[in-house]
N, C-alpha and C positions, 0 to 999 in steps of 0.2 A: 739381748738377741743378736747373734750374728750368723753368717753362714759367709762361705768360701767357696769360690769358682775359681779354678785354675784359670792366671791370664793366657790365655793364647790367641784366642779371635775374637773379632767383634760379637759382644752378645746381640741376640736376637730378641728385639724389642716387639710389641704389640702396642699400638696407639689406641684407645678406646676414646670415640670422641674427639673428631679431626677438624671439627668446623668452630667457627666463634674464637673462644681462647685454645682451642686445640689447635690453632694454625700457629701459635706462639709454640707448642710444643714440636708440632711438626718441624720447623725451622731448628728448633733446638738439636733434636735429634739428627737434623740433616749437618749440622756442625760438629755433632761428637763422631756421626758415620765417617764424616770428613776427617777425623784425627782417629779414626780406625777404633774405635771404644765400641761403638754399637753398630747394629744394619737394623734397618726396619724392616721386620720379616712379617707385620700385618697389621690391617687398619680396619677397626670394627667401628661402622658409622651405619646408620641407616642408607645412608646414599652414598652409594662408593666414589672416591676421588677421582679427579681425572688426572690425564698425562700430564696437564699441565700442573697441577697443583702435586705431584709425586716428583718434578724435575729433580735431577740428583739423589733419586732414594730408591733409584732399581724399580722393579715390578712387585710389590710387596702381596703377598695375599689379602684379598681383601671378602669380608663377610660380615652380615648383621648378628652373627652367632657367636658370642664371645669367648664362652667355653669351648667351642668346634675349634672356633680360630687360636686360642692356645694350645689345643692338643695337636692340630696341622702343624704347627709353626716351629714345636718346640721352643716356644718363645722361654726365656731367663727372666725376663724382664716385662712387667705391663704397666702402661702409664694411663691412669685410668681421668681423664677428664669430660665426664658427662654429667647430666642433672644431678643435685644434692641429692635426690631422697634415692639412687640407683647406686650411690657409690658404696654402701656395706654388701649388700650382694654382692655387687661386681668383683669387691675386695677377695669376699670369701669363695667366688667363684677362682681366682686365681690360685689364692694361697691354698686350697683344697688340691690344686693341681703341683704344688710347689715353687710357683710363679711368685717372684718378688715385685714389688710394687713401689711406683711413685704415684699417689692419691691425692688430686685438688684439693685444695682448701674451698670450704671447711669439709673436715672428714665427714660429717655424718651432719642429720638436721635435728638430730636429738642426743641427749647422752646415753639415752638406752642403746640406740643404734650405734653410736660410738664405742661402747663397751664391748657388744654383740660384734663389732666388728673386729677391734683390739685384741679381743679375747680368743676371736677365730682365728687370728693370725698368728697370735704367740702360740697355740695350742697345733698350729700348721709346720713351725717352726722356719716360716718364710721372714724375710724383710721387709718392713714398709718404711716408706720416707713421706710424709705430710710435707704438702706443696707450699710452706710458706716460704717464697723465697728469699726475704728479705731477713730470715734467720741463718741465711748464708753470707750473710755480709760480715765481714770482718770487720767491721765497728761493732758487732752486737759484744764479743770478747774484749773488745777494746776497750768500751765503756764498762763492761763489767768490770776490769780490772782497774779503771780510775775510780771507781767506786768503792773496791775494795782498799785501794790506797789512801781512802779518806780525801781526795782530791777536793772533794763537794763539801768536805765536812758529815755531819750525819744526813744521809736521805731521808728527806720528809714527805716525800710523795711523787708520784709520776703521773703525769698529764699525757694526751696525746690529741691530737686536733687534725682533722682531713674536712676540706673543703671543696667537693669536687660537685662537677655537673654532668648531669644525665639528663638527654631529653626524652621526649615523651616516647620516640620510638625507642628505646632503649628495655622500655617494658613492655615490649611488644617481639622482642627478639628472640621468646621462646614461650612456650605454653605457662611453665613454671616461673617465668620472672615474676619481680614483684609480688610473689606468693607468699603465705606462712603455711597454707596447707592446699592439697589438692588431691581430689579423687579419694580422700580418707587419710592420706599420707601427710605428715609433717613435711614442708619444704623451708621454712625460714629463712626467705632472701629479702634480708633486710639490709641496710647500708653497714651495718658495725658486724654481721656476720659474713658479709659475702664480699661485695668489693673493697671495703674500710676494713675487712677481716685482720688484713695485717698490721694495723695502727691498735688494735687488741692484743694481737698474740706477740708483736714486738715490745709493747709497752709491759707483758708479763714476764715476758723473757729479761728485759733489762733490771727487772726489781728481781730475778730470780726465782719469781712464783709461776713455775711454770707446769706444774700436776695438779690434779683434783683436790686433793687434800690440802694444798697451800690457800686454798680459798675459804674464808670463812663468813662472807656473804657478799649480796650483789643488788646493786638498786640500778632500778634503768627506768629512763623515760623516753618511750616510743613515740614519734610524730610521722604526720605525711603530709606534704602540700599536693603530691600526687595522686590520680585517681587509680590507686593500687588498695591491695589487703596489706600488705607490711609496710613497714616503715621506711623513711628517706633521711628524715633528720632526727636524730638520736643523741642519747648520751647514756654510759653505763658508769656504775663506779664501783669498784671491787675494793673489798677490805680484805686481806690478806691474814695469814693465821697469826702473822709477827706485827699486826694492827696499821699497817702501812695502807693508804689509799691510795688509786689507780681509777683514773677519772679520762674516759676515753668519749670525745665529743666529734660528731661528724654530721655530714650532710652530702647528699646530692642537688641541692638546690641552691649553690654558692652562687652571690652576685658576682665574685672575681676571682675562679677556681685556681686553687694554689696548690704546691706540695704539701701532702701530710707529712706529720713531724712528730715524735715523740720528744716530751719534753721533763728530764729529771733534774727535780728540785733537792738541793742541800740546803743546811744552814749557812753556809759559806758559797757559795756558788750554784751553777746551772750548767747542763749537757742539753744542747738541740741535738738530736738525730733527724736529718731529713732522710728516710730511711728507703724509699726507693732511685735517690741518688749517691747513697753509702757514702752522704755527707754528714761530719759532725762540728760543732760549735761548743769550745768550752770558755765559762764564763766564770771566773772566780777572785775572790778579794785577793787584791794584792797583785794581780796578774794582767795582763794585755789578754784580750780575746785572740784564740788559738783554734783555727778551723783546718781538718785535715779530712782529704776524701780517700776513703779504706776499699782494697778489692772486695770482690766477691766471689765462693765458690757456689757453682751451677749445684742446683739440689739432684739432678740426675745424674751429673757428673760424678757426684759426692757417691751415690748409691752403687755407681759400677767400682768405684775405687774401694768402697766397702766390701764388695763382694769379692772382688781380686783380690786385695792386699789389706783387707782389715783395717782401713782407716774408719775412725769413728764414726757413726750413722749422725747427721747435724739434726733431724726433726723426726724422732721415734714417734710414734702413736703416745705413748704415755707422756710426753712433754710437751704436748696439747691437751691435756686434760683440763687444766686450769680454763683455757680458751672455750674448750667443751661446755665447761659450767657455765660460762657466759651465755651461750648459745643456747643452752638448756634454761637460764633466767628468762631469756628473750622469748623463748618458745612459750614459754609458761606465764609471761605476764599479760595482762589484759590487752586486747585487740590495740594499735594504736591511736591516736587519738587525730581526726582529721583538724587541720592547721584551720583557722576561722578564714573568711574571704579576704579579710585585711591584713593578715599577715604575711600574703605571699602574693606573686604578681605573676602573670605569664607574658614570657618575651617572644611575639611571634616569629622574627627573625631567626631565633636561634630553636625554636618549638619546644621551650622548657620552661619550668615553672622555676622562680627563684623566691625564697624567703628574706622577707626584709630585716636586715641586720645582721642575716647569719653568720657573715664572717666572723665578725668581731664578737658574736657569742660563742663560736666553737672557740676562737682565740681565748677567750677569757675563763672558760670553763678548763683548758689545759691548763693555763697559767694558776688559777685559783683553787684545783680540783672541787670546785663545785660545780652540783647539778643544775641544766637553766633554769629549774623552779628557784632554786637559791638565787640567782642572777637577777631575780625581777620582772622576767617575762611573765608577762602576763597569761599567754597561751599553753604556759608547759606545768605540767602537775606531776607528783611524782608518784608512781607504781607502786605496787607492794613488794617491799624487799624480801630477797629470795636468800633464805640459809645455805649453808652448805649441804 
């Protein structure tokens, strides 16, 4: 899908959801506005932004009515950074008006909602970029090229590890935070589907298994130390249609939080990619370790370039189909197991819960492609396996 807008003046942008992570988008729009690429034409939020929050962005129109705001501003692009269950309807509201999209991850809370969104956008003839910023890293195609050249020999699997910390207030930041469903609608705000979703999407991208039909099977183990509905300590293993295994292990209850990474295993070497840092370490037989830092293309900037001069779009909806199959498997899995009291402790000074030994466990899962239950942890049990 492609569209072309003559490059003449800055493209008018409407931002839906300007608080929380939306502040990052606001700053990015300011950066691109300074470059003359876009201008903030409107802000859709339940509470209008203040003058201070809009410093350097002019006086955009503000309204809680997204459709009306798109109409009145003549927006060319909408950036949607709203609660997960609202993504599909808002995306279709924009597409029906011919407005192109940058849609935050996860694109939808279920595979059915994802298909409704993606099919509706395709039918409207508009363009949608899904906000997996790590897929804008120049390291991704570089690693894919190293794999294709056989630098690692035969790839035997891909692991990913994310050991992060979130305090208990994190789960009170919004009514949908830490929920699997709310008011009858799916939310699926778990560690693998939202905060560490990039680990899943990046691992799939490095394998070249990004489309829904690239997935043959999915195993999940979902757990929680916090008093929430969703999962905060989980792992998933995807079997691709080519028979490779991709295991992602993650927690928001780390003992010592660190940078998440993806690990490509080969029979004669391995590549570690710290995707938030765009940093890559290549280790292979007969060579010393080689570390490289790469640049990154901003996804909104790439969307503008796609619309104005047909630069290839980096993260089209179809390239997140495999990720959405993982979301669907997590959605359909049994509700997360509550970790036993002896498996975690609360750190009062940091107002957060820590799972004992989880840092090493997350790393071991990425290193061996095993699930928690296969690493001898007493509190882990396998969930049902989801096929395609």
